[in-house]
N, C-alpha and C positions, 0 to 999 in steps of 0.2 A: 341257401344250397345246404350248407353243413348240417342245418336242422334237419332238413328233408330229408338228408341221407341218412343221418342218423335214426330218424322216425321210420324210413323204407327196412334198415336194418333191423331194428328192433320189431317190426310188425313181422320180418321174416324170423325171427330167432326161434318161434314155439315149433313151427314146422320143421325147420333145419337143424336145430340143436337139440329140440325136445325139452327145452327149458322155457319158464315164464318167464317174461320182459316186460318191465314197467317204466315207461318214461316220465319224470317227474319235474316241473319248474316251479320251485317253491316261490318265485317272485324275488322283491327285492328283499335280501337279510341282513340284518344289523349285524356286518362283520367288519374285519379291518383289512379286507380284501382290497379296497381302493386306495387304501394309503398311500401306493405308488402312483397313482393317476394324477394328471393336472388338475389343479385348482377348480377350473371351469368345469371339468367332467364330475368331479365329487359334487360340486353346488348342484349340476343338472340332475344327477342322480337322487341327490337331494331332496328334490321336488316331489319323490313320489314315496308313497307309504313305505313303511319299513316293516317287517316281521322279525321278531326275536327269534334266535335260533332255537329256544326251547318248544315255541309253538311249530315250528318247521318238525322239529325231531318228533314231538309227539304227532302232526298229521302222519307224517312218514311212517311212523310205526303202526298209527291205526291202520293205513292203507296194506301195508305189510302184513298184519295179523287178521285182515277183514277175510272171512271165508268166502265170501261172494267172488273174490277176486280169484278169477279161475286159473288155474296152473297151467293150461293147455292154450292160453291166448296170451298176447299183448294188450296192455292197458296203459292209458295216461291219464295223468293227476296235475293239477295244479294247485294253487293256493284257496281257489274255490271248489275242489274236489275234484272226482273223477269227471272224465268226459269221453266221449265215443271217438273211435278211429277216424280221421277224415277219408273221405272217397281216394283222393289221389293216395294215400300211404296204403289203404287196404288194397290198392290195385296191384295183383300179384305179377303181372306181367312188369310193372316197376319195378317191385322186388328184384324179381329175376335179373334185369336189366343190370340194376345197381350191382347184384351181387357178382354177375360176370365182370363189368368192369373194375370192380375191387379187386376180382381175383386175378385180374390181367396185370394191374398195377402192382400187387405184390408178386408176381411171377418176374416180371419185368425188373422189379427190385431186388431180389433174390439172385438173378441171373446176371445182373449189371456188372462188368468188369470194375474192382477196385479202382480210384484213381491212383495213377502214381506218385 
C-alpha cells in the first residue's frame, strides 16, 4: 500500500506542483544497510544478485540527464531501465482520492490537541 501511495502521489506531482517526478527502484544494492537486520534476513536477501553503488549512481545519473525524460510528466525506472506507468497509478481519480485522504490526515494532525 505504501508503494502504491508513493506512486500515486508521484504521478500527481507534475500537474499539482509543476515538477517532474521520478520513481526509481535500484534493486538490491551492496551497502551496509542490512547490518542491523537478523542473520536469517541478511542470508535471505543475500540470495538475490547485488549491484554495486557505483553502477546504481551511473544509471541514476544517466536517467536524470536524459533529454527524453519529459519534465512535465512522472516516470519510473528500475535496474532494467525505464518502464511505463501502471494503469491504476495513471488513474487521476485514484490520485485525487489519495490526495484528499492525505490532506485530511494532515489537517487532523495539525489541529489535534497536544497530549498533556
